[in-house]
N, C-alpha and C positions, 0 to 999 in steps of 0.2 A: 553411459554411465559415470565414465570417468569426466566428461564434461560438465554433467550436475554436477558431480563433487566440488571439481574445479569453482562451476559459480556459487556455489553453496557459501565455499571459504572467500571468494572474493567479499563477498553480502556479510557474510561474519567478520574478517575486517573492518569493513566499514562500519558497521555499528558498533566495535568493540573500539575506534576511533571516536564516536560521539561519544561513547562512556568513558573514555579518557578524558575528555575534556569536562563532563557533566559534574558539578560541585559536590553533590551526594549521593543516597541512596533512594532519595524521595526521586529524586531529576531522574536518575536513570530509569527507575519503576516506571516512570510515568512514559518515557520514550518508549521503552518496550511496549506497558499495553497500548499504545497509541498504534504502534505497528501491528501488535496484534489485531486489536481496535476493526482500525480500517479494513485488513485483509480479510478477517474471515468472518465477521457479523454480517454483511452484505448477501454473503453468500448464505450463512446459515441463515439468516430471515428468508429469503428466497427458496430454499432449501422445503421452508416450514410453510411458509404462504404463498407460492410461484410454481404453479404447475409446469409452467414453460421455461424454466431455469433447466440448461442443462449443463454436463459435466465440463464443457468448455468453455462454459461463462463461468462457470462458478470457480474453475480455475483461474480462469485470465484473470477473474476478478482479486481472487487473492495475491495474484502475483503484481496487479497493478498497484493496490492498497499498499502491499510494502514496500514497493520499487518509488512509488510517488513520498510517498512518508521518507524514504531516504534520501531522494534526491532534497526535497523539501527543505531537511533537517542538514544536510551535508553539502548538497553541492552549491558552491558559490558563483558558477551561472545562473541560478533561479533565482539571486539575488539581483541581477546583475537585467534581467527581463521582466519580474514583478515591480512595481513599482514600490521606492520603502514604504510606505505609509503603509499598504497594502499587509505586503511582507512582515512589518514588523508588530502590524495588531491582529495577525489570524495565526492562529496556531494552525501547524502539519494536517492536524487528523479532518481540518475542514475540505481542505483540495485532495488529500489521499481517501477519504470515503466517497466523494461526491466524484473521482473519478474509477473507483473501484465498482461501484454502481451503473455509470455508466458502460465498462467492460463487460460486467456482467447482463447487463439488458442486450448491447450490441451483440457481442456474440453468441447468446443464447437466441436472441432471432437469427442469428446469421448460420446456426448450426439445428436450427428446429429440426426433426425430423420431419419429414412432407410427404405422410403416408395418406 
């Protein structure tokens, strides 16, 4: 439990750095809703429409969506990996939700109960 508190504290610190550099309220709100949307939406939709989704798949989807959003927005090494014309023209929600959905599907298939 102490490790989880430490991890959440580090994530909160990273998010606060992004908020400190943003220019206004609307940019901060967009950033927060991007993290929320890329994290929660795939799991919520899967819970409603896909019987094959598992709890582990949903949790991995939520974590992956949040991490990819934070990395895309905050990590400098991402700018070095991704070509600048793609990075500058792509909102962070697109890679985040893509990886979130992939994590949901792959982990759900890997952890499916075999009866």
